[in-house]
TORKOLMI-201619 format. One line per field, with one value per atom (N, C-alpha, C, O): chain; z, x negated, y negated; residue in one letter; atom name; residue number from 1. Coordinates in Angstrom, 2 decimals, decimal comma, always signed. Layout:
// TORKOLMI-201619
chaine	(A ...)
w	(Z ...)
u	(X ...)
v	(Y ...)
residu	(A ...)
atome	(CA ...)
num	(NUM ...)
// end
This chain:
// TORKOLMI-201619
chaine	(A A A A A A A A A A A A A A A A A A A A A A A A A A A A A A A A A A A A A A A A A A A A A A A A A A A A A A A A A A A A A A A A A A A A A A A A A A A A A A A A A A A A A A A A A A A A A A A A A A A A A A A A A A A A A A A A A A A A A A A A A A A A A A A A A A A A A A A A A A A A A A A A A A A A A A A A A A A A A A A A A A A A A A A A A A A A A A A A A A A A A A A A A A A A A A A A A A A A A A A A A A A A A A A A A A A A A A A A A A A A A A A A A A A A A A A A A A A A A A A A A A A A A A A A A A A A A A A A A A A A A A A A A A A A A A A A A A A A A A A A A A A A A A A A A A A A A A A A A A A A A A A A A A A A A A A A A A A A A A A A A A A A A A A A A A A A A A A A A A A A A A A A A A A A A A A A A A A A A A A A A A A A A A A A A A A A A A A A A A A A A A A A A A A A A A A A A A A A A A A A A A A A A A A A A A A A A A A A A A A A A A A A A A A A A A A A A A A A A A A A A A A A A A A A A A A A A A A A A A A A A A A A A A A A A A A A A A A A A A A A A A A A A A A A A A A A A A A A A A A A A A A A A A A A A A A A A A A A A A A A A A A A A A A A A A A A A A A A A A A A A A A A A A A A A A A A A A A A A A A A A A A A A A A A A A A A A A A A A A A A A A A A A A A A A A A A A A A A)
w	(+0,00 +0,00 +0,00 +0,36 -0,41 -0,53 +0,56 +1,19 +0,78 +1,71 +3,15 +3,56 +3,91 +5,34 +5,66 +6,81 +4,68 +4,90 +4,72 +4,85 +4,43 +4,21 +5,48 +5,40 +6,66 +7,93 +8,37 +9,41 +7,62 +7,98 +7,86 +7,01 +8,69 +8,62 +7,27 +6,67 +6,83 +5,57 +5,74 +6,75 +4,75 +4,86 +4,29 +3,17 +5,06 +4,58 +4,30 +5,20 +3,05 +2,64 +2,31 +1,39 +3,06 +2,76 +1,38 +0,88 +0,78 -0,54 -0,55 -1,58 +0,59 +0,65 +0,44 +0,15 +0,60 +0,39 -1,03 -1,30 -1,92 -3,28 -4,04 -3,71 -5,07 -5,94 -6,84 -7,22 -7,19 -8,07 -9,44 -10,13 -9,81 -11,05 -12,28 -13,24 -12,28 -13,44 -13,65 -14,78 -12,57 -12,69 -13,10 -13,97 -12,50 -12,86 -14,33 -15,04 -14,78 -16,19 -17,11 -18,10 -16,78 -17,60 -17,64 -18,70 -16,49 -16,42 -17,22 -18,01 -17,04 -17,75 -19,25 -20,03 -19,66 -21,10 -21,73 -22,84 -21,02 -21,53 -21,70 -22,72 -20,69 -20,75 -21,86 -22,62 -21,97 -23,01 -24,41 -25,33 -24,57 -25,90 -26,27 -27,44 -25,28 -25,56 -25,93 -26,82 -25,25 -25,51 -26,80 -27,45 -27,18 -28,38 -29,57 -30,59 -29,44 -30,51 -31,06 -32,27 -30,15 -30,56 -30,76 -30,82 -30,85 -31,03 -29,70 -28,63 -29,78 -28,58 -28,05 -28,75 -26,82 -26,17 -25,14 -24,19 -25,30 -24,35 -22,98 -22,85 -21,96 -20,59 -20,15 -20,19 -19,76 -19,21 -17,71 -17,12 -17,10 -15,69 -14,78 -13,86 -15,01 -14,14 -14,24 -13,23 -15,43 -15,56 -14,87 -14,25 -14,97 -14,27 -12,76 -12,06 -12,27 -10,84 -10,42 -9,35 -11,26 -10,95 -10,88 -10,01 -11,81 -11,77 -10,49 -9,86 -10,11 -8,90 -7,65 -6,81 -7,54 -6,38 -6,38 -5,34 -7,54 -7,63 -7,25 -6,53 -7,72 -7,37 -5,89 -5,27 -5,32 -3,90 -3,05 -2,08 -3,40 -2,66 -2,78 -1,80 -3,98 -4,17 -3,29 -2,64 -3,26 -2,44 -0,96 -0,24 -0,51 +0,90 +1,24 +2,29 +0,36 +0,60 +0,63 +1,50 -0,33 -0,40 +0,81 +1,36 +1,24 +2,40 +3,67 +4,54 +3,81 +4,98 +5,02 +6,07 +3,87 +3,81 +4,11 +4,85 +3,54 +3,80 +5,27 +5,85 +5,87 +7,28 +8,14 +9,11 +7,81 +8,55 +8,44 +9,42 +7,26 +7,05 +7,90 +8,52 +7,93 +8,73 +10,22 +10,92 +10,69 +12,10 +12,45 +13,52 +11,53 +11,77 +11,91 +12,55 +11,30 +11,39 +12,54 +12,66 +13,39 +14,54 +14,13 +14,78 +13,05 +12,60 +12,56 +12,56 +12,53 +12,51 +11,18 +10,99 +10,27 +9,00 +7,86 +7,80 +6,98 +5,83 +4,78 +4,41 +4,31 +3,28 +1,92 +1,83 +0,88 -0,46 -0,52 -1,18 +0,17 +0,18 +0,81 +0,40 +1,82 +2,42 +1,38 +1,33 +0,55 -0,50 -1,53 -1,98 -1,90 -2,86 -2,30 -3,01 -1,02 -0,37 -0,30 -0,50 -0,02 +0,04 -1,32 -1,41 -2,38 -3,73 -3,99 -4,56 -3,57 -3,76 -2,93 -3,42 -1,68 -0,81 -1,26 -1,05 -1,86 -2,38 -3,77 -4,42 -4,21 -5,49 -6,69 -7,64 -6,62 -7,74 -8,11 -8,24 -8,27 -8,54 -9,90 -10,13 -10,81 -12,14 -12,09 -13,05 -10,98 -10,84 -10,39 -10,51 -9,87 -9,23 -10,14 -9,75 -11,32 -12,20 -12,61 -12,52 -13,07 -13,49 -12,32 -12,47 -11,17 -10,00 -9,56 -9,22 -9,56 -9,18 -10,15 -9,73 -11,44 -12,41 -12,29 -12,41 -12,05 -11,85 -10,59 -10,59 -9,54 -8,30 -8,50 -7,99 -9,23 -9,50 -10,33 -10,06 -11,32 -12,15 -11,31 -11,46 -10,41 -9,52 -8,62 -8,43 -8,08 -7,20 -7,95 -7,41 -9,19 -9,99 -10,28 -10,18 -10,64 -10,91 -9,66 -9,74 -8,52 -7,26 -6,92 -6,43 -7,17 -6,90 -7,77 -7,31 -9,04 -9,94 -9,44 -9,42 -9,04 -8,54 -7,30 -7,16 -6,40 -5,16 -5,45 -4,83 -6,40 -6,70 -7,37 -7,10 -8,24 -8,86 -7,83 -7,85 -6,92 -5,86 -4,97 -4,53 -4,70 -3,88 -4,55 -3,88 -5,86 -6,60 -6,58 -6,40 -6,75 -6,75 -5,36 -5,23 -4,32 -2,96 -2,71 -2,07 -3,21 -3,04 -3,73 -3,18 -4,95 -5,68 -4,94 -4,84 -4,41 -3,65 -2,42 -2,08 -1,75 -0,54 -0,88 -0,14 -2,01 -2,42 -2,71 -2,32 -3,39 -3,69 -2,43 -2,30 -1,47 -0,21 +0,56 +1,22 +0,47 +1,17 +0,63 +1,37 -0,65 -1,28 -0,94 -1,08 -0,51 -0,18 +1,12 +2,12 +1,09 +2,30 +2,56 +1,64 +3,82 +4,21 +4,06 +4,54 +3,38 +3,23 +4,60 +5,57 +4,67 +5,93 +6,58 +7,80 +5,81 +6,35 +7,10 +8,18 +6,53 +7,19 +8,47 +9,49 +8,41 +9,57 +10,70 +11,85 +10,38 +11,41 +12,00 +13,21 +11,15 +11,62 +12,65 +13,64 +12,44 +13,38 +14,70 +15,77 +14,61 +15,83 +16,67 +17,90 +16,02 +16,75 +17,39 +18,51 +16,67 +17,22 +18,46 +19,43 +18,44 +19,60 +20,77 +21,90 +20,54 +21,63 +22,23 +23,45 +21,41 +21,91 +22,78 +23,81 +22,35 +23,10 +24,40 +25,42 +24,36 +25,50 +26,59 +27,59)
u	(-0,84 +0,00 -0,88 -2,05 -0,29 -1,05 -0,65 +0,40 -1,50 -1,15 -1,13 -1,89 -0,23 -0,19 +0,36 +0,31 +0,89 +1,46 +0,45 +0,80 -0,81 -1,81 -2,10 -2,61 -1,77 -2,03 -0,88 -0,98 +0,20 +1,31 +0,84 +0,01 +1,37 +0,94 +1,32 +2,32 +0,50 +0,78 +2,03 +2,21 +2,89 +4,17 +4,06 +3,59 +4,51 +4,62 +6,10 +6,94 +6,40 +7,79 +8,14 +7,56 +9,07 +9,46 +10,12 +10,72 +9,99 +10,58 +12,08 +12,66 +12,73 +14,19 +14,65 +15,83 +13,74 +14,10 +13,78 +13,76 +13,54 +13,19 +14,34 +15,51 +14,00 +15,02 +15,58 +14,85 +16,84 +17,43 +16,74 +16,71 +16,19 +15,42 +16,27 +15,76 +17,52 +18,37 +18,52 +18,48 +18,69 +18,84 +17,53 +17,50 +16,43 +15,12 +14,83 +14,34 +15,14 +14,92 +15,72 +15,18 +16,97 +17,80 +17,23 +17,16 +16,82 +16,26 +14,98 +14,80 +14,09 +12,81 +13,02 +12,43 +13,86 +14,10 +14,73 +14,37 +15,66 +16,29 +15,25 +15,22 +14,41 +13,38 +12,38 +12,01 +11,95 +10,99 +11,58 +10,88 +12,85 +13,46 +13,58 +13,48 +13,80 +13,85 +12,47 +12,34 +11,45 +10,09 +9,52 +8,71 +9,94 +9,40 +10,35 +10,16 +11,35 +12,30 +12,99 +13,05 +13,51 +14,34 +13,66 +14,35 +12,34 +11,71 +11,74 +11,56 +11,96 +12,12 +10,75 +9,99 +10,45 +9,19 +9,52 +10,26 +8,99 +9,33 +8,68 +7,60 +9,38 +8,86 +8,55 +9,42 +7,32 +6,99 +7,24 +7,34 +7,33 +7,67 +6,79 +7,30 +5,48 +4,57 +4,80 +4,72 +5,08 +5,30 +6,59 +6,66 +7,62 +8,87 +8,66 +9,18 +7,89 +7,56 +6,81 +7,08 +5,88 +5,11 +6,02 +5,86 +6,98 +7,93 +8,77 +9,03 +9,20 +10,02 +9,24 +9,74 +8,01 +7,18 +6,86 +6,92 +6,51 +6,20 +7,38 +7,22 +8,56 +9,77 +10,07 +10,45 +9,90 +10,15 +9,17 +9,59 +7,89 +6,89 +7,17 +7,05 +7,54 +7,86 +9,05 +9,00 +10,09 +11,27 +10,91 +11,34 +10,11 +9,71 +8,84 +9,02 +7,92 +7,06 +7,89 +7,71 +8,79 +9,64 +10,56 +10,75 +11,12 +12,01 +11,24 +11,75 +10,02 +9,20 +8,86 +8,92 +8,50 +8,17 +9,40 +9,30 +10,55 +11,79 +12,18 +12,68 +11,96 +12,26 +11,39 +11,88 +10,11 +9,21 +9,66 +9,63 +10,08 +10,57 +11,81 +11,96 +12,68 +13,90 +13,56 +14,12 +12,66 +12,25 +11,60 +11,85 +10,76 +10,11 +11,14 +10,87 +12,31 +13,39 +14,35 +15,40 +13,99 +14,82 +16,23 +17,21 +16,31 +17,59 +17,53 +16,45 +18,69 +18,76 +19,25 +19,25 +19,67 +20,22 +19,38 +19,16 +18,92 +18,13 +19,07 +20,06 +18,77 +19,57 +18,88 +17,72 +19,60 +19,01 +17,83 +16,83 +17,94 +16,84 +15,58 +14,47 +15,75 +14,60 +13,90 +12,67 +14,69 +14,12 +13,38 +12,30 +13,95 +13,28 +11,96 +10,95 +11,97 +10,73 +9,71 +8,51 +10,16 +9,26 +8,63 +7,43 +9,41 +8,86 +7,75 +6,71 +7,98 +6,99 +5,73 +4,61 +5,93 +4,78 +4,00 +2,78 +4,68 +4,01 +3,42 +2,90 +3,53 +3,00 +3,69 +3,05 +5,05 +5,87 +6,87 +8,07 +6,43 +7,37 +8,06 +9,10 +7,49 +8,08 +9,43 +10,19 +9,73 +11,02 +12,13 +13,31 +11,77 +12,74 +13,90 +15,06 +13,62 +14,67 +15,64 +16,85 +15,08 +15,94 +16,75 +17,93 +16,12 +16,83 +17,95 +19,04 +17,69 +18,74 +19,92 +21,07 +19,64 +20,74 +21,50 +22,73 +20,80 +21,47 +22,34 +23,45 +21,83 +22,60 +23,85 +24,92 +23,73 +24,88 +25,92 +27,12 +25,47 +26,37 +27,08 +28,29 +26,34 +26,91 +27,98 +29,05 +27,68 +28,64 +29,91 +31,01 +29,76 +30,92 +31,80 +33,02 +31,17 +31,93 +32,67 +33,82 +32,01 +32,66 +33,81 +34,84 +33,64 +34,71 +35,92 +37,06 +35,68 +36,77 +37,49 +38,72 +36,71 +37,30 +38,14 +39,24 +37,61 +38,34 +39,63 +40,66 +39,57 +40,78 +41,82 +43,02 +41,38 +42,31 +42,90 +44,10 +42,06 +42,54 +43,53 +44,52 +43,26 +44,16 +45,50 +46,54 +45,50 +46,75 +47,57 +48,79 +46,91 +47,66 +48,20 +49,29 +47,46 +47,97 +49,18 +50,14 +49,15 +50,28 +51,51 +52,61 +51,33 +52,46 +53,00 +54,21 +52,10 +52,53 +53,31 +54,32 +52,84 +53,51 +54,89 +55,85 +54,99 +56,30 +57,26 +58,43 +56,76 +57,61 +58,07 +59,24 +57,15 +57,51 +58,52 +59,41 +58,39 +59,32 +60,73 +61,69 +60,88 +62,19 +62,87 +64,09 +62,11 +62,70 +63,47 +62,96 +64,66 +65,47 +66,12 +66,43 +66,32 +67,00 +68,49 +69,00 +69,19 +70,64 +71,31 +70,91 +72,31 +73,00 +73,55 +73,49 +74,09 +74,69 +73,65 +73,93 +72,46 +71,42 +70,98 +70,76 +70,85 +70,40 +71,41 +71,03 +72,67 +73,70 +73,74 +73,92 +73,56 +73,57 +72,47 +72,70 +71,29 +70,18 +70,48 +70,17 +71,09 +71,42 +72,41 +72,28 +73,42 +74,43 +73,81 +74,16 +72,86 +72,21 +71,40 +71,40 +70,73 +69,95 +70,85 +70,52 +72,00 +72,91 +73,49 +73,67 +73,79 +74,36 +73,36 +73,72 +72,08 +71,05 +70,74 +70,50 +70,76 +70,33 +71,30 +71,03)
v	(+1,18 +0,00 -1,23 -1,18 -2,33 -3,56 -4,53 -4,38 -5,55 -6,62 -6,16 -5,29 -6,76 -6,48 -5,09 -4,67 -4,36 -3,04 -1,92 -0,74 -2,26 -1,22 -0,42 +0,70 -1,00 -0,32 +0,58 +1,23 +0,62 +1,50 +2,94 +3,25 +3,83 +5,23 +5,84 +5,47 +6,77 +7,45 +8,29 +8,97 +8,22 +8,92 +10,32 +10,52 +11,27 +12,64 +12,85 +12,75 +13,15 +13,24 +14,68 +15,27 +15,26 +16,64 +16,76 +15,80 +17,94 +18,16 +17,99 +17,66 +18,21 +18,09 +16,65 +16,41 +15,71 +14,30 +13,84 +12,64 +14,78 +14,42 +13,80 +14,01 +13,05 +12,47 +13,57 +14,48 +13,48 +14,50 +14,50 +13,49 +15,65 +15,73 +15,41 +14,81 +15,79 +15,52 +14,01 +13,54 +13,27 +11,83 +11,19 +10,31 +11,63 +11,09 +11,37 +10,50 +12,58 +12,94 +11,99 +11,50 +11,74 +10,85 +9,44 +8,82 +8,93 +7,56 +7,48 +6,54 +8,44 +8,43 +8,57 +7,83 +9,52 +9,71 +8,47 +8,09 +7,84 +6,63 +5,52 +4,83 +5,35 +4,32 +4,61 +3,70 +5,85 +6,20 +6,03 +5,60 +6,36 +6,20 +4,72 +4,37 +3,87 +2,43 +1,90 +1,06 +2,40 +1,93 +2,49 +1,83 +3,69 +4,32 +4,19 +4,85 +3,35 +3,06 +4,30 +4,52 +5,11 +6,22 +7,55 +8,58 +7,59 +8,90 +9,65 +9,05 +10,94 +11,76 +12,17 +12,84 +11,79 +12,16 +13,23 +12,95 +14,44 +15,51 +15,29 +14,71 +15,77 +15,73 +17,16 +18,02 +17,40 +18,71 +18,69 +17,61 +19,85 +19,96 +19,13 +18,48 +19,14 +18,39 +16,89 +16,19 +16,39 +14,95 +14,54 +13,48 +15,38 +15,09 +15,09 +14,23 +16,06 +16,10 +14,83 +14,27 +14,39 +13,18 +11,95 +11,10 +11,87 +10,75 +10,80 +9,78 +12,01 +12,17 +11,75 +11,02 +12,23 +11,89 +10,40 +9,75 +9,86 +8,44 +7,56 +6,57 +7,94 +7,19 +7,27 +6,28 +8,45 +8,66 +7,84 +7,20 +7,85 +7,09 +5,60 +4,86 +5,16 +3,75 +3,34 +2,29 +4,14 +3,84 +3,79 +2,90 +4,75 +4,77 +3,55 +2,94 +3,19 +2,02 +0,75 -0,11 +0,63 -0,56 -0,66 -1,75 +0,46 +0,42 +0,11 -0,60 +0,62 +0,31 -1,17 -1,80 -1,73 -3,16 -4,01 -4,99 -3,65 -4,40 -4,30 -5,26 -3,13 -2,95 -3,86 -4,45 -3,97 -4,86 -6,32 -7,06 -6,72 -8,09 -8,32 -9,37 -7,34 -7,42 -7,54 -8,38 -6,70 -6,75 -8,08 -8,64 -8,61 -9,90 -11,02 -12,04 -10,83 -11,82 -11,52 -12,16 -10,56 -10,17 -9,74 -10,10 -8,97 -8,44 -6,93 -6,34 -6,31 -4,85 -4,29 -3,07 -5,15 -4,71 -5,30 -6,51 -4,42 -4,86 -5,44 -4,81 -6,63 -7,27 -7,16 -6,75 -7,52 -7,52 -8,49 -8,21 -9,61 -10,59 -9,99 -10,32 -9,13 -8,45 -7,58 -7,51 -6,92 -6,06 -6,90 -6,52 -8,05 -8,93 -9,45 -9,51 -9,83 -10,30 -9,17 -9,40 -7,95 -6,81 -6,55 -6,26 -6,65 -6,48 -7,50 -7,17 -8,72 -9,77 -9,48 -9,63 -9,07 -8,80 -7,57 -7,49 -6,60 -5,41 -5,67 -4,77 -6,91 -7,37 -6,73 -6,27 -6,72 -6,29 -7,40 -7,11 -8,63 -9,72 -9,59 -10,20 -8,79 -8,63 -7,91 -7,97 -7,23 -6,56 -7,49 -7,16 -8,65 -9,54 -9,93 -9,76 -10,42 -10,92 -9,81 -9,97 -8,68 -7,57 -7,01 -6,69 -6,91 -6,37 -7,30 -6,85 -8,60 -9,57 -9,52 -9,57 -9,42 -9,37 -8,04 -8,02 -6,95 -5,65 -5,68 -5,15 -6,29 -6,39 -7,23 -6,89 -8,32 -9,17 -8,44 -8,54 -7,70 -6,89 -5,84 -5,63 -5,19 -4,18 -4,81 -4,24 -5,98 -6,66 -7,06 -6,95 -7,51 -7,88 -6,66 -6,73 -5,54 -4,32 -3,85 -3,43 -3,92 -3,51 -4,44 -3,98 -5,74 -6,69 -6,39 -6,46 -6,04 -5,66 -4,42 -4,37 -3,41 -2,17 -2,43 -1,90 -3,26 -3,56 -4,31 -4,05 -5,26 -6,02 -5,12 -5,25 -4,21 -3,27 -2,33 -2,03 -1,85 -0,96 -1,70 -1,12 -2,96 -3,76 -3,95 -3,92 -4,15 -4,31 -3,03 -3,08 -1,88 -0,63 -0,33 +0,22 -0,69 -0,49 -1,37 -0,93 -2,61 -3,52 -2,95 -2,98 -2,42 -1,83 -0,62 -0,44 +0,23 +1,41 +0,99 +1,60 -0,04 -0,53 -1,06 -0,83 -1,78 -2,31 -1,16 -1,21 -0,11 +1,03 +1,72 +2,09 +1,88 +2,52 +1,68 +2,22 +0,38 -0,51 -0,41 -0,64 -0,05 +0,05 +1,37 +1,48 +2,37 +3,67 +3,53 +3,03 +3,99 +3,92 +5,27 +6,02 +5,55 +6,78 +6,53 +5,53 +7,45 +7,27 +7,14 +7,79 +6,31 +6,02 +7,28 +7,42 +8,20 +9,41 +10,25 +10,75 +10,40 +11,17 +10,47 +11,12 +9,17 +8,40 +8,52 +8,73 +8,39 +8,49 +9,88 +10,05 +10,88 +12,26 +12,51 +13,20 +11,96 +12,14 +11,43 +11,94 +10,26 +9,52 +10,29 +10,36 +10,87 +11,64 +12,86 +13,23 +13,51 +14,69 +14,34 +15,09 +13,21 +12,80 +12,51 +12,87 +11,88 +11,56 +12,82 +12,90 +13,80 +15,07 +15,81 +16,38 +15,80 +16,52 +15,80 +16,44 +14,48 +13,67 +13,58 +12,91)
residu	(M M M M K K K K G G G G K K K K Y Y Y Y K K K K D D D D L L L L P P P P E E E E M M M M V V V V I I I I P P P P D D D D T T T T E E E E G G G G L L L L P P P P K K K K A A A A I I I I V V V V R R R R C C C C V V V V V V V V K K K K D D D D T T T T L L L L S S S S Q Q Q Q L L L L S S S S H H H H G G G G S S S S D D D D I I I I P P P P L L L L V V V V G G G G E E E E S S S S L L L L D D D D A A A A F F F F C C C C V V V V G G G G G G G G R R R R V V V V F F F F I I I I H H H H S S S S L L L L S S S S A A A A A A A A A A A A N N N N E E E E I I I I C C C C K K K K D D D D S S S S N N N N R R R R H H H H I I I I I I I I T T T T A A A A E E E E D D D D V V V V F F F F K K K K A A A A L L L L E E E E E E E E L L L L E E E E F F F F P P P P E E E E F F F F D D D D T T T T D D D D L L L L R R R R S S S S S S S S L L L L E E E E E E E E F F F F R R R R E E E E K K K K N N N N A A A A E E E E K K K K K K K K S S S S K K K K A A A A G G G G L L L L S S S S R R R R T T T T K K K K D D D D T T T T E E E E K K K K K K K K G G G G K K K K R R R R R R R R V V V V P P P P A A A A A A A A K K K K H H H H E E E E G G G G R R R R S S S S K K K K Q Q Q Q K K K K R R R R R R R R R R R R G G G G)
atome	(N CA C O N CA C O N CA C O N CA C O N CA C O N CA C O N CA C O N CA C O N CA C O N CA C O N CA C O N CA C O N CA C O N CA C O N CA C O N CA C O N CA C O N CA C O N CA C O N CA C O N CA C O N CA C O N CA C O N CA C O N CA C O N CA C O N CA C O N CA C O N CA C O N CA C O N CA C O N CA C O N CA C O N CA C O N CA C O N CA C O N CA C O N CA C O N CA C O N CA C O N CA C O N CA C O N CA C O N CA C O N CA C O N CA C O N CA C O N CA C O N CA C O N CA C O N CA C O N CA C O N CA C O N CA C O N CA C O N CA C O N CA C O N CA C O N CA C O N CA C O N CA C O N CA C O N CA C O N CA C O N CA C O N CA C O N CA C O N CA C O N CA C O N CA C O N CA C O N CA C O N CA C O N CA C O N CA C O N CA C O N CA C O N CA C O N CA C O N CA C O N CA C O N CA C O N CA C O N CA C O N CA C O N CA C O N CA C O N CA C O N CA C O N CA C O N CA C O N CA C O N CA C O N CA C O N CA C O N CA C O N CA C O N CA C O N CA C O N CA C O N CA C O N CA C O N CA C O N CA C O N CA C O N CA C O N CA C O N CA C O N CA C O N CA C O N CA C O N CA C O N CA C O N CA C O N CA C O N CA C O N CA C O N CA C O N CA C O N CA C O N CA C O N CA C O N CA C O N CA C O N CA C O N CA C O N CA C O N CA C O N CA C O N CA C O N CA C O N CA C O N CA C O N CA C O N CA C O N CA C O N CA C O N CA C O N CA C O N CA C O N CA C O N CA C O N CA C O N CA C O N CA C O N CA C O N CA C O N CA C O N CA C O)
num	(1 1 1 1 2 2 2 2 3 3 3 3 4 4 4 4 5 5 5 5 6 6 6 6 7 7 7 7 8 8 8 8 9 9 9 9 10 10 10 10 11 11 11 11 12 12 12 12 13 13 13 13 14 14 14 14 15 15 15 15 16 16 16 16 17 17 17 17 18 18 18 18 19 19 19 19 20 20 20 20 21 21 21 21 22 22 22 22 23 23 23 23 24 24 24 24 25 25 25 25 26 26 26 26 27 27 27 27 28 28 28 28 29 29 29 29 30 30 30 30 31 31 31 31 32 32 32 32 33 33 33 33 34 34 34 34 35 35 35 35 36 36 36 36 37 37 37 37 38 38 38 38 39 39 39 39 40 40 40 40 41 41 41 41 42 42 42 42 43 43 43 43 44 44 44 44 45 45 45 45 46 46 46 46 47 47 47 47 48 48 48 48 49 49 49 49 50 50 50 50 51 51 51 51 52 52 52 52 53 53 53 53 54 54 54 54 55 55 55 55 56 56 56 56 57 57 57 57 58 58 58 58 59 59 59 59 60 60 60 60 61 61 61 61 62 62 62 62 63 63 63 63 64 64 64 64 65 65 65 65 66 66 66 66 67 67 67 67 68 68 68 68 69 69 69 69 70 70 70 70 71 71 71 71 72 72 72 72 73 73 73 73 74 74 74 74 75 75 75 75 76 76 76 76 77 77 77 77 78 78 78 78 79 79 79 79 80 80 80 80 81 81 81 81 82 82 82 82 83 83 83 83 84 84 84 84 85 85 85 85 86 86 86 86 87 87 87 87 88 88 88 88 89 89 89 89 90 90 90 90 91 91 91 91 92 92 92 92 93 93 93 93 94 94 94 94 95 95 95 95 96 96 96 96 97 97 97 97 98 98 98 98 99 99 99 99 100 100 100 100 101 101 101 101 102 102 102 102 103 103 103 103 104 104 104 104 105 105 105 105 106 106 106 106 107 107 107 107 108 108 108 108 109 109 109 109 110 110 110 110 111 111 111 111 112 112 112 112 113 113 113 113 114 114 114 114 115 115 115 115 116 116 116 116 117 117 117 117 118 118 118 118 119 119 119 119 120 120 120 120 121 121 121 121 122 122 122 122 123 123 123 123 124 124 124 124 125 125 125 125 126 126 126 126 127 127 127 127 128 128 128 128 129 129 129 129 130 130 130 130 131 131 131 131 132 132 132 132 133 133 133 133 134 134 134 134 135 135 135 135 136 136 136 136 137 137 137 137 138 138 138 138 139 139 139 139 140 140 140 140 141 141 141 141 142 142 142 142 143 143 143 143 144 144 144 144 145 145 145 145 146 146 146 146 147 147 147 147 148 148 148 148 149 149 149 149)
// end
């Protein structure tokens, strides 16, 4: 690690915490096809493993750095800004712009989903509010309770 995080203990990461190989393969193949203008570049098992381990180490390093930033601010919850600061401190400022735009896009999509879910819940609630128990059934239950009581 670089900067003030070089003194953090070396992380031993169990295999069970590995990134899903299918997802890593898709991300790598997509990126490679964009960089090579459509030509298919095969991935052998060792290279896929290297991408998985590299991604895992990067995530652990980034989360450790963001956690330190959070602790230095006397907070218990890591925010997106902590992650951006960690990227800068780990000397990866080139990720900032793309990550911020991806985060904004993610937030917009979630806001749309929440508003749609809210609308469907409102419609469901309105439908439920219109359902009424027929008077005859309601009266019958009241009479039964009075007889028992």
